[in-house]
N, C-alpha and C positions, 0 to 999 in steps of 0.2 A: 365368423359364424353368423352374427346378426345380419350382416349384409346379404349372406346367402339365404337366410330365412326370409328376409324382406323381399328379395327378388322373387322367390317362389310365391310369397303371399300376393305380390302384385300380379303375377301371372294368373293365379287362382282368381283374384278379384276381377280381372279382365274377362275371364270365362263366365263368371257369375253375372256380370253386367249385361251379357247377351240375353239373360233370362229375367232381367229386372222387372219388366211389366208383369210377367206371370207370377213372380215371387211376391210382388206387392198385392196382387189379387189373393194369393194363397195366405198371405199374412193377415189380410183383412178377415179371412174366413177362419183363422186359427182360434183355438180355444183361448179364453181370456188369460192374460198373464197372471201369475200367482203372487207377485209382489216381493221381489228379491230384497230390496232395501228394507222394507218393513219387517221382513222375517229376521233380519240381522239386528234390529233394534229392540227385539222382544226378549232379550236374555242378558244376563250379566256378562257372559262371554260366549258369543255364538261361534260355531264351527262351520266353515264352508269346506266341505269334504270333496276332494278332487279325484276325478277318474282320469288316469294318466298311465299310458303303457310304457313310454320311454321319454328320455330327454337328451338334448345334445351334450349335456355335461356328464350325465351319469350312464348313458346308454340304455339298454333294456332294463325296465323296472318290474313290469308285470305283463310280459307279452301275451300270456294266456288269459288275461283279465276279461271277464264277461260283464259288460257295463250294467246290465239290469241287476245282476246278482250283487255287484259291488254297491250299487245305489241302495238296494234293500238293506244291506248291512249298515251302511251309513245312517239311514233313517232309523234303524233299530237302535243305534247308539245315541240318537238324539241330535244329529246334525241339523242345523237350521236351513241349510241350502246345499246344493251341489254345484261344483264347477266341473265342466266336461271339456277336455281338450278335443278340438275338432281339426287341428292342424295335422295333416296326414304324413308328410314327408319326414319331418324331424321329431314329431311327438307320437306318431302312430295312432292319431285320433281320426274321427270321422263324424259326419252329421248323423250317421246311423247310431253311433254311440249315444249322442245326445237324445235322439228320439227314444231309444230303448230305455235309457236311464229315467227320463221324465215320465214315461208311461208306467214304469215299475213302482213309482213312489208318488207322494203328494207334495214333495218339496219343490220350491222354486229352483230353476236351473240357470246357471251362468254359462254362456257360450264363451269358452276360453280359446282365443285365436288371435291372429294378427289382423285386426280389422282395419282396412285402409280405404274402403269405399262404401257409400251408402247401400249399394246393392247387397253387400254382405249383411247389413243390418236387417234388411227385409228377408234375406235368406234365413237368418237366425230366428226371426219371429215366425216365419212360415213353418219352420221345423219344430216350433213349440218353445223356444228359449224364452226365458223371463227377463234376462239381462244379457248385456254384451260387455266385453272388455275393450277399452281403448287405451293405448299406451302413449302417454304424452310425448315421450322422447323420440318416437318415430313419426310424429305427425307435426305439420305446421299448424299455426293457430287457426287458420280458416278451416282446414280439414277437421281439426278437433271439434270445433264448434258445429260444423256441418254434420258430423257423425252423431254428436249428442242431440242435435235437433231432430235428426232422422229417427233416432231411437225413441225420443219422446213422441213423435208422430206415430210410430209403430206400437206404442204402448209398452216399451221396454225400459228398464232401468239401465243406467250406464255406470259401470265400475271404472273410474278413471285412475289409471295406474301411474304412480310417480316414483322416481328414484332418487331425487335430490331436491334441494331448495328451489332451484329454478323451475323444476317441474311442478312443485307445489304451487308456486306463484301463478304459473300459467293455468293450472287446473282450476284454481279459485277464480281467476279472472274469467274463465270460460263458464263459470257458474256451477261447477261440479258440487253436488251434494253428497255423493258417495265416492270416497277416495280410498284407493288401496295403495299402501306403501310397500314396494317390493324390495326385500332385503337382498335380492340377487343383483349383482353387477351385470349390466347388459353386455359388457365387453369380455370380462373374465369368467362370468357365470359362477363366481364364488358368492357365498352368502354370509351376511353379517347382521345379526339382530340389532346391533347398535344403530344401523341406518334408521329403522323404524323408531327407535327411542329418540334419536336426534331430531327427527322431523316431526314427531308427535306434537310439540308445542305450536307448530305452525298451522295445524289443521283445524283451528277453531271455526273456520267458515264452513266446514263440512258437517252434515247431520250425522252421517254414519262413516266410520273409518275401519279399514281392514288391514291387518298386518299379513303380508304374503311372503312365502318362501322362508326356509330356514327354521320353521317351527317344528322341530323334530322330536321334542319331548315336553314333559309337563313343566320343567323349569323355564323353558323359553316361553311357553304359553303364559306362565305367571308374569314374566317380564313384560309381555305385550299388554296384558291386562293392567298391570301397574302403570304402564305408559299411557293408558287411557283409550285403548282400541276397543271398538265395539265387537270386533270379530277377528278370527284368525283363519287364513286359508291354508289348508294342509294338503299336500299331494304325495310326495315321494315317501314320506314316513308312513302314510296310511296304506298305500298300495303294496308296500313291502311287509306290512304287519300281518302276523298270523291271525289276529282277531281284530279286524278293523272296527267292529261295533264297540268292543270294549275300549279300544284306544280313543275313539271319539268321545265316549262317556268320560274317560279319564281327563281328556283335554278340556271338556266342558266344566269339569269340577275343579280345574286348576286354581281358580281364585281362592 
């Protein structure tokens, strides 16, 4: 599945490269970034609330989701930031979702996608994103560094996602200050909160840390807080919840 996702991501990146010059110009004219990393450091436990229609592992989650309405609910519940899936084939996302969500609220927005080329970084900033995601496991060291440097030039924060001890070492070597530990196995797509707990002691070099995936209830949120994480990123549990604003508020109060 991961190979299929990456093949599509590279095809999409190739198409974006053809517009790189115009995207750089548009990014330079975009409204200033809102400071994604700073927003996560301002609370005892920040919630990054995700807008996500489906996933390869779970199928359809919220196919009728309206990005702007969902963003408003998240802000009402006290979310510190948004994460918006823009991968269209496997996750049902779009850049239009990102634009609509950001325009509806005052929160910083992460573009959640499989970023493999600098042109996609400029595309994110041109659309109004405040941060991008890069996944250490799918990038070589040179590409990882290049994407982080491009993000800095574009005025974006970079959430550097890791899955194991080797990923953590590579992220810190690349100078990552904002690190997300994903509890989801990239090959099996199963989640295990013990991954974040195991890796937490290794993250001392990062200023802000985020526990991603598998945070489906208050008990797991408490575990991530006890492990020392600055924030939790919550997707499937939120888009399935009947009252997402209330659930965000409950997660924020988990400590």
